[in-house]
C-alpha positions in Angstrom: 28.2 23.2 94.4 26.6 21.2 91.6 27.8 18.5 89.3 29.5 20.5 87.0 31.8 22.1 89.7 30.2 25.3 89.3 28.5 27.6 92.1 24.5 27.6 92.2 22.9 30.7 93.7 19.1 30.9 94.4 17.0 33.9 95.4 13.7 35.3 96.5 11.5 37.1 93.7 9.3 39.8 95.3 6.7 42.4 93.6 5.8 44.0 96.9 2.7 41.9 97.6 4.3 38.4 97.6 7.3 36.5 96.9 8.4 33.2 95.9 11.8 31.4 95.5 13.9 31.6 91.9 17.1 30.3 90.9 19.6 31.2 87.9 21.4 29.3 85.1 25.1 29.6 85.7 25.7 31.4 82.9 24.7 34.4 84.7 26.7 33.6 88.0 28.7 36.5 86.8 26.2 39.0 87.8 26.1 38.0 91.2 29.9 37.6 91.7 30.4 40.9 90.2 28.1 42.6 92.5 25.6 43.7 89.7 22.9 41.4 91.3 22.3 42.0 95.1 19.6 42.2 97.4 17.2 45.0 96.5 18.2 44.9 92.9 15.4 45.8 90.5 15.3 43.2 87.8 13.2 42.3 84.3 12.7 39.1 83.4 13.3 38.4 79.7 13.5 34.6 79.6 12.4 32.1 82.2 10.6 28.5 82.9 8.5 27.6 85.8 9.7 24.7 87.3 7.9 22.4 90.3 10.6 21.2 92.8 9.5 19.0 95.8 5.6 20.6 95.4 6.8 23.7 95.3 7.2 26.4 92.5 10.2 28.0 91.5 11.5 30.3 88.6 14.4 29.1 86.7 15.8 32.3 85.3 17.6 32.2 81.8 17.9 35.8 80.9 17.5 38.8 82.9 18.3 42.5 83.0 19.1 44.6 86.3 17.0 48.0 85.7 18.3 49.7 89.2 18.1 49.2 92.8 16.0 49.7 95.7 15.2 49.1 99.2 12.9 46.3 100.0 9.5 47.2 98.8 6.5 46.8 101.2 6.2 43.3 103.1 5.6 40.7 100.9 4.3 37.5 102.0 4.7 33.9 100.4 2.7 33.5 97.3 2.5 29.9 97.9 -0.5 28.3 100.3 0.7 27.0 103.7 0.0 23.4 102.9 3.0 21.8 104.9 5.1 22.4 108.1 7.8 23.6 105.9 5.8 26.0 104.2 4.0 27.4 107.0 7.4 28.5 108.6 8.5 32.1 108.6 10.6 33.1 106.0 14.1 32.9 106.3 15.3 36.8 106.1 19.0 36.2 107.0 21.7 36.7 104.6 20.7 33.3 103.0 19.0 35.6 100.3 21.9 35.0 98.4 24.6 32.5 98.5 25.9 29.3 96.8 24.0 26.3 97.0 25.5 23.1 99.0 26.4 20.2 97.1 24.3 17.2 97.4 25.0 14.1 95.9 21.5 12.4 95.8 18.9 14.7 94.4 15.4 14.0 94.1 13.5 13.8 90.9 11.2 16.5 89.6 8.8 17.4 86.9 9.1 20.6 85.2 6.0 22.2 83.4 6.3 24.7 81.2 4.5 28.1 81.7 5.8 30.1 78.4 5.0 33.1 80.3 7.7 34.9 78.1 7.8 38.9 78.2 10.4 39.5 75.4 11.4 37.2 72.8 15.3 36.5 72.8 17.3 36.2 69.6 18.6 32.9 69.6 22.4 34.0 69.4 21.8 35.7 72.4 20.5 32.6 74.2 23.2 31.2 77.1 23.8 27.5 76.6 21.8 26.2 79.4 22.4 22.9 81.5 19.0 22.7 83.0 19.7 19.3 85.0 22.7 20.9 86.9 20.7 23.8 88.1 17.9 22.1 88.5 19.9 19.1 90.9 21.3 21.9 92.8 18.5 24.0 93.7 16.4 20.6 94.7 19.1 19.8 97.2 18.3 23.0 99.3 14.6 21.5 99.4 13.4 19.3 102.4 13.1 15.6 101.5 10.0 15.4 103.6 7.7 15.4 100.6 7.2 13.6 97.6 7.5 15.3 94.1 4.6 15.9 91.6 3.4 12.9 89.4 6.3 11.5 87.5 6.8 8.0 85.7 10.4 7.6 86.0 13.7 9.2 87.2 14.1 10.9 83.9 12.1 14.6 84.3 9.9 15.1 81.6 6.9 17.3 81.2 3.2 15.9 82.0 1.2 15.5 78.4 -1.8 17.6 78.6 -2.9 17.9 74.7 -3.5 15.6 71.8 -1.8 16.3 68.5 -5.5 16.5 67.0 -6.4 19.2 69.0 -3.3 21.3 68.3 -3.7 24.6 66.6 -2.6 28.1 66.2 -4.6 29.0 69.5 -3.2 26.5 71.5 -1.0 27.6 74.1 1.1 26.0 77.1 0.8 22.3 75.3 2.7 19.2 76.2 2.3 16.6 73.8 3.6 12.8 74.3 4.6 11.2 70.7 6.5 8.7 68.7 8.8 9.7 66.3 7.6 7.8 63.1 10.0 9.5 60.6 13.0 11.8 60.4 14.2 13.6 57.1 17.9 14.3 56.3 19.6 17.5 57.2 19.0 19.9 54.1 21.3 22.3 53.4 20.3 25.2 51.1 20.9 29.1 50.5 18.1 30.9 51.7 16.7 32.9 48.5 15.5 35.8 50.7 18.6 36.9 52.7 21.5 34.8 50.9 22.6 32.8 53.7 23.4 29.3 54.3 20.5 27.4 56.0 19.7 24.1 57.1 16.6 22.3 58.2 15.2 19.1 59.1 11.8 17.4 59.7 10.2 14.7 61.7 6.7 13.1 62.0 5.1 12.9 65.4 2.2 10.4 66.2 0.2 10.1 69.4 -1.8 7.1 70.6 -4.8 8.1 68.9 -3.3 7.8 65.4 -3.0 11.5 64.9 0.5 12.9 63.4 1.6 16.3 62.9 5.0 17.6 61.0 7.7 19.3 63.2 10.2 21.3 61.4 13.8 22.7 62.8 15.5 25.6 61.5 19.2 26.6 61.4 20.5 26.6 65.1 17.3 24.6 66.4 18.2 22.2 63.5 22.0 21.4 64.5 21.1 21.2 67.9 18.0 18.8 68.1 19.0 16.5 64.8 20.7 14.0 66.8 17.8 14.5 69.8 15.2 12.7 67.3 15.3 9.0 66.4 12.8 7.0 64.6 10.9 4.8 66.5 11.4 6.6 70.1 9.1 8.4 72.2 9.1 11.8 73.5 7.7 14.2 75.6 7.5 17.7 73.8 6.9 21.2 74.7 7.5 24.5 73.5 7.3 26.2 69.8 5.4 27.8 67.3 2.0 26.1 65.7 1.9 27.6 61.9 -0.6 26.8 59.5 0.9 23.4 57.6 2.4 24.2 54.1 0.7 21.3 52.3 3.3 21.7 49.3 5.9 20.4 51.5 3.8 18.3 54.0 2.8 14.9 53.8 0.7 14.6 56.9 -2.9 15.3 56.9 -2.7 18.0 60.1 -3.6 21.5 58.9 -1.1 22.8 61.4 2.5 21.9 62.0 4.9 22.6 64.7 8.3 24.8 64.4 10.3 23.8 67.5 12.9 26.2 68.7 16.1 26.6 70.6 13.9 26.8 73.7 11.8 24.1 73.2 12.1 20.9 75.2 12.5 17.2 74.1 12.5 14.7 76.6 13.2 11.1 75.4 11.2 8.5 77.5 10.8 5.0 77.9 8.3 3.1 75.4 5.5 1.6 77.2 3.8 0.7 73.9 1.1 3.1 74.3 1.6 4.5 71.2 1.7 2.4 68.0 4.8 2.4 65.8 3.0 3.3 62.9 -0.6 3.8 62.1 -2.0 2.9 58.7 -4.8 3.3 56.8 -5.0 1.0 54.2 -6.5 1.5 50.6 -7.5 -1.6 48.5 -5.3 -1.7 45.4 -8.5 -1.8 43.3 -9.2 1.6 44.5 -6.1 3.2 43.5 -7.5 3.8 40.3 -9.7 6.4 41.5 -7.2 8.1 43.6 -6.1 11.4 41.9 -2.3 11.4 40.8 0.5 12.6 43.4 -1.8 11.7 46.3 0.0 9.6 49.2 -1.4 6.3 50.2 -1.0 3.0 52.7 -1.2 -0.2 50.9 -0.7 -4.0 52.5 0.3 -6.3 49.8 2.2 -9.4 49.1 5.3 -9.2 46.7 4.6 -11.2 43.4 7.5 -10.0 41.4 10.8 -8.5 42.0 12.6 -6.9 39.2 16.1 -6.8 38.6 17.8 -3.2 39.6 18.5 -1.1 36.6 20.8 2.2 36.7 18.5 5.3 35.3 20.3 8.7 34.4 18.0 11.6 35.7 19.1 15.3 35.3 22.6 14.2 34.5 22.7 11.8 37.7 22.6 7.7 37.8 20.3 6.4 40.1 19.5 2.5 40.8 15.9 1.7 39.9 13.9 -1.6 40.9 10.2 -2.5 40.2 8.2 -4.9 42.7 4.9 -6.2 41.7 2.1 -5.8 44.4 -0.8 -8.0 44.8 -3.6 -7.6 47.5 -7.2 -9.5 48.4 -9.0 -7.3 45.8 -7.0 -9.3 43.0 -5.6 -6.3 41.6 -1.9 -5.6 41.1 0.1 -2.6 41.0 4.0 -1.5 40.6 5.9 -0.4 43.1 9.0 1.8 42.0 12.0 2.0 44.6 15.0 4.6 43.8 18.5 4.5 45.4 19.3 2.8 48.5 15.6 1.4 48.5 16.5 -0.5 45.3 19.5 -2.3 46.6 17.7 -3.9 49.7 17.0 -7.8 49.4 13.5 -8.1 48.3 11.7 -11.7 48.0 8.6 -12.8 46.3 6.3 -13.8 49.2 7.0 -11.2 51.4 4.1 -9.1 52.9 5.0 -5.5 52.5 3.1 -2.5 54.3 3.6 0.7 53.0 3.1 4.3 54.5 3.0 7.0 52.5 3.7 5.7 48.8 2.8 8.2 46.2 0.3 7.4 43.3 2.3 8.6 40.1 1.8 7.9 36.3 5.0 6.5 34.5 3.5 5.1 31.1 0.8 3.9 33.2 -0.6 4.0 37.1 1.9 2.8 39.8 3.2 3.3 43.3 6.4 5.3 43.8 8.7 5.4 47.1 9.7 8.6 48.2 11.6 10.1 51.0 9.0 9.8 53.7 7.6 6.7 52.4 8.0 3.9 55.3 8.2 0.1 54.5 7.5 -2.4 57.0 8.4 -6.0 55.8 6.2 -8.9 57.4 4.6 -6.5 60.1 3.0 -8.1 62.9 -0.6 -6.5 62.4 -4.2 -7.9 61.9 -4.4 -6.9 57.9 -1.1 -8.7 57.4 -2.2 -11.7 59.0 -5.6 -12.0 57.0 -3.8 -11.3 53.9 -1.2 -14.2 54.6 -4.3 -16.4 55.0 -5.9 -15.3 52.1 -2.8 -15.5 50.1 -1.9 -19.1 51.0 -4.9 -20.4 50.2 -5.0 -19.0 46.6 -1.4 -18.8 45.7 -1.3 -22.2 43.6 -4.3 -21.0 41.7 -4.2 -19.6 38.2 -5.2 -16.1 39.2 -5.3 -13.6 36.6 -5.4 -10.2 38.7 -6.3 -6.9 37.1 -3.6 -4.5 36.3 -4.3 -0.9 37.4 -4.4 1.5 34.2 -3.7 4.9 34.4 -6.1 7.7 35.0 -4.4 10.2 32.5 -5.5 7.9 29.9 -9.2 8.4 30.8 -10.7 11.1 29.1 -10.9 14.7 30.8 -14.7 15.6 31.8 -16.3 18.4 30.4 -18.0 20.6 33.2 -19.1 23.8 34.1 -17.4 26.3 37.1 -20.2 25.1 39.2 -19.8 21.7 38.9 -15.7 21.8 38.8 -16.0 23.5 42.4 -18.7 21.1 43.8 -16.2 18.1 42.7 -13.4 19.6 44.6 -15.6 20.2 47.7 -16.3 16.6 47.6 -13.3 15.0 47.2 -10.6 17.4 48.6 -8.4 16.5 46.2 -7.0 18.1 43.0 -9.7 18.0 40.3 -9.2 18.2 36.3 -11.8 19.4 33.9 -12.3 21.1 30.6 -14.4 24.2 31.0 -16.0 26.6 28.6 -15.7 30.2 29.9 -15.8 34.0 29.2 -12.9 36.2 30.1 -13.5 39.2 32.1 -10.5 40.6 32.9 -6.7 40.3 33.5 -5.3 41.7 36.9 -3.3 44.5 35.8 -0.8 44.2 38.0 3.0 44.3 36.1 4.7 43.9 39.4 2.9 40.5 39.5 2.7 40.2 35.7 5.8 38.3 34.9 8.9 37.4 36.9 12.6 36.3 36.1 13.5 32.9 35.7 17.2 31.4 35.3 18.2 31.0 31.7 19.6 27.5 32.2 17.3 24.9 30.7 18.1 22.4 33.2 17.6 24.5 36.1 14.7 24.1 38.2 14.7 27.3 39.9 11.5 29.1 38.7 12.4 32.4 40.2 15.4 34.5 40.5 16.2 36.9 43.6 17.0 40.3 42.6 20.0 41.9 44.1 21.9 45.2 44.1 22.2 47.1 41.1 19.2 44.8 39.3 21.2 41.8 39.5 19.8 38.5 39.7 21.0 35.2 41.5 20.2 31.7 41.1 20.1 29.7 44.0 19.9 26.4 42.3 22.8 27.0 40.3 24.6 29.2 42.6 25.4 31.9 39.7 24.7 35.5 38.8 22.2 35.4 35.9 22.9 38.7 33.7 20.2 38.0 31.4 17.1 36.3 32.8 14.5 34.4 30.8 11.3 36.5 31.7 7.8 34.5 32.2 4.4 35.1 32.5 2.6 34.7 35.8 -1.5 36.0 35.2 -4.2 36.2 37.3 -7.4 36.3 35.0 -11.2 36.6 35.9 -13.6 34.1 34.0 -17.3 33.1 34.4 -19.9 31.3 32.6 -23.6 30.6 33.6 -23.1 28.7 37.1 -20.6 31.5 38.4 -17.1 32.7 38.1 -13.6 32.6 39.4 -10.1 33.8 39.5 -7.6 31.5 37.8 -3.9 31.4 37.7 -2.2 31.2 34.4 1.5 30.6 33.7 3.9 31.0 30.9 3.0 28.2 28.6 -0.5 28.7 28.6 -0.2 32.5 29.1 1.3 32.4 25.7 -1.5 30.5 24.6 -4.0 33.1 25.7 -1.9 36.3 24.8 -0.1 35.1 21.6 3.2 36.8 22.7 5.9 35.9 25.2 6.8 37.7 28.3 10.1 39.6 27.3 8.3 40.7 24.2 5.3 41.9 26.1 7.4 43.5 28.6 9.2 45.8 26.3 6.2 46.9 24.5 5.0 47.9 28.3 8.3 50.0 28.6 7.7 51.6 25.4 3.7 52.3 24.5 1.7 51.9 27.5 -1.5 52.1 25.2 -0.4 49.4 23.1 0.0 47.0 26.0 -3.4 48.3 27.2 -5.1 47.3 24.1 -3.6 43.9 24.1 -5.0 43.0 27.5 -8.7 44.8 26.3 -8.9 42.5 23.1 -9.1 39.4 25.4 -12.1 40.7 27.5 -15.3 39.0 26.2 -14.0 36.2 24.6 -14.7 32.6 24.7 -12.2 30.2 25.6 -11.9 26.3 26.3 -9.8 25.9 29.3 -8.3 22.7 30.9 -8.5 23.8 34.6 -7.0 22.0 37.7 -8.8 22.8 40.8 -7.6 22.2 44.5 -8.0 23.5 48.3 -4.9 24.8 49.4 -3.8 26.4 52.9 -2.6 29.5 52.3 -3.5 32.5 54.6 -6.4 30.0 55.3 -8.1 27.5 53.0 -8.5 28.9 49.6 -9.6 27.5 46.3 -7.1 27.4 43.7 -7.4 27.0 40.2 -4.9 27.0 37.6 -5.2 26.8 33.8 -3.1 24.0 32.3 -4.3 24.7 28.5 -5.9 27.4 26.8 -7.6 27.3 23.7 -10.0 30.1 21.7 -13.4 28.7 21.1 -13.5 26.9 17.4 -17.2 27.4 16.8 -17.1 25.5 13.6 -15.3 22.7 15.0 -18.0 22.6 17.7 -20.7 23.0 15.0 -19.4 19.4 13.2 -19.0 17.8 16.4 -22.7 18.6 17.3 -23.5 17.2 13.9 -21.5 14.2 14.4 -23.0 13.5 17.8 -26.6 13.7 16.0 -25.8 11.2 13.3 -24.7 8.7 15.9 -27.3 9.1 17.8 -29.8 8.0 14.9 -31.4 11.5 14.8 -30.8 12.1 11.2 -32.1 9.1 8.8 
């Protein structure tokens, strides 16, 4: 009898050659009590976890299928070596094979470890609700109390870490990590555009003692069950889950992979031994923020020199509170830090020292920092950088400093490059690079299934693509409305080249209309009526030269790929180019 008042059963499992100890979760007691599972039953293990109890390996069975009955096969021997008097004793062949475990009020601690040797994936809805603690404690009461458990740091049973966050990838198996939760998002509720079902998810950022960080995301049932488990600042032992390539569009950490935690994942909170720093900063001087590309995330350590009044701003028909702080650091440069919502309501004071983790570079009229959902703010932190900043500021604050105000990068002229130089610039920076390039158009990818897409006709809607349901009806997941007459928009792929190389470039609606000189709805009608005229429109583009403003960046999508997008396209104006050359020659003094 266990702590929950339910019978606990254990059994011996044999493959005809060896046997070992096993136990079943209480949700499977009905198989034994009904007689379906008995001595001689042939079973198929569908889901199980390997445990170590008092130094002996035990299979904790979560799901199984009885496939038949048979007499005992062979003369199996104990698979565990005889390393102690207990293990060298002959196996018990009495009716002890299947019987309730006696009650024990003082179970010994144990350290489970995950094998992940799962023979079949069970849908989450079919998995039983498992209380491992009661099952493990009842089973451990059957074991001899003469031997000590495998290495454990406390009576809170947890897994033994065997991997670092930096070493996690899609080929890592049986991993166990020790990590601190440094960030936890709120629960996101939305309608899945693929199946139309209500979905929820949340994510956390996990950091280990080496300062490496990875994002972990939970969906649906796993999100509901694990949301209260994670708390910012707490330390956990975590195992079990899928490691997948990170979606850089949504990830704010540098790791190339992320973890998807599932219902079977094991998350155990442990005491904080201060081995893992609460937040790992990589501070960037404010003076260098002028060279950092827009939308990148940076860490900044600065002193607050001005605190603006909170103002109410309307965005997307919503009112939100906004406040601006002026930040200064030892580079004698200052930058605005914009706060929104609840963060703007906090009591900010001039002279406080502020450490920012993952503040976003933005350009609202000029370059500034913006507080986003994943930004972490630490006031007056007890770290070496804050002490150095405090020492410097106390020495200079009474002087009349004239700090440099960081200007906008967008005000600088977009450089002219060739394709080869643009690719080299992306490889050198690993950030988004923007450049004007003169290229010749070779072809347009003629795939009408990807040539255009239906968009919501509501001008204020941010949903770029609609889902097509039965009877050619379209559904907007953002507006939660059926759209009878969608707005069609372009999504082209064009092949361009110059004297240094060639590349495939994505072209979306506004730039595509500049290229084709026609909108997507009209071209779609032409394609449906006269295919020859449609082909002629595309063929007229081939061989022409265009001046394009390209944005290039490496992305993780089915592997590492270089993605180029044309934000502006204009046919080459040769007469304007000639006038420009003459003007440059005159300014250089070539003509007297």
